[in-house]
MIPA-888448 format. One record per residue (C-alpha): residue in three letters; x, y, z. Coordinates in steps of 0.02 Angstrom, whole numbers, padded with zeros to 5 digits, always signed. Layout:
<recs>
ALAXYZ ...
</recs>
This chain:
<recs>
MET+04445+06059+06582 GLU+04336+06140+06457 ILE+04235+06076+06318 SER+04366+06121+06183 GLY+04508+06020+06302 VAL+04385+05862+06299 ILE+04365+05880+06111 SER+04540+05922+06066 ALA+04598+05779+06178 LEU+04437+05652+06084 VAL+04531+05707+05905 ILE+04709+05688+05949 GLY+04668+05515+06039 THR+04584+05456+05877 VAL+04737+05509+05760 VAL+04865+05443+05891 GLY+04761+05284+05907 ALA+04728+05260+05712 LEU+04926+05298+05673 GLY+04973+05168+05820 ARG+04852+05050+05732 LEU+04930+05061+05566 VAL+05090+05033+05640 VAL+05038+04854+05716 PRO+05063+04733+05580 GLY+04927+04625+05532 ARG+04743+04593+05600 GLN+04706+04674+05756 HIS+04557+04603+05868 ILE+04494+04757+05935 GLY+04376+04889+05906 LEU+04356+05078+05856 LEU+04294+05110+06026 TRP+04467+05031+06100 THR+04571+05101+05975 VAL+04516+05285+06027 VAL+04538+05229+06218 VAL+04713+05182+06186 GLY+04756+05324+06073 ILE+04691+05447+06213 ALA+04795+05379+06336 ALA+04937+05360+06218 ALA+04928+05530+06189 LEU+04922+05577+06379 VAL+05055+05478+06417 GLY+05166+05533+06293 THR+05137+05714+06326 ALA+05197+05666+06498 ILE+05353+05590+06447 ALA+05399+05726+06318 ARG+05361+05868+06463 VAL+05485+05755+06580 ALA+05624+05723+06449 GLY+05613+05930+06393 LEU+05550+05894+06236 SER+05382+05988+06221 ASP+05467+06161+06219 THR+05525+06171+06042 SER+05463+06280+05913 GLY+05349+06217+05784 ALA+05296+06034+05775 ASP+05344+05917+05927 TRP+05394+05773+05799 THR+05477+05666+05965 GLU+05302+05692+06079 TRP+05209+05628+05916 LEU+05336+05494+05888 ALA+05312+05439+06069 GLN+05132+05438+06068 VAL+05117+05339+05925 LEU+05249+05223+05986 LEU+05151+05183+06156 ALA+04976+05192+06046 ALA+05058+05044+05944 LEU+05114+04964+06093 GLY+04954+04979+06173 VAL+04841+04924+06016 ALA+04962+04764+06005 ALA+04927+04715+06185 LEU+04739+04725+06195 SER+04741+04639+06032 ARG+04860+04499+06108 VAL+04751+04495+06253 ASN+04556+04487+06150 GLY+04649+04373+06026 LEU+04680+04229+06150 ARG+04507+04237+06195 
</recs>
């Protein structure tokens, strides 16, 4: 993977993680680093799901892919926050 791919993955992961965190109501018990990690993972899995479902080859913006990524990030943030909140 080239450096531009790594940088774009970090930027997209940060945005997806932040959007996922905004979707989850209440206070989350995770830091910025975990939000970015969850966002990157959600972006990768959401893209894979969109490719398998045949939704990634559209003209224009891939809104369904973004929606899948944000929903996965929200689920990840909520799950991680619940685990950290129990401690």
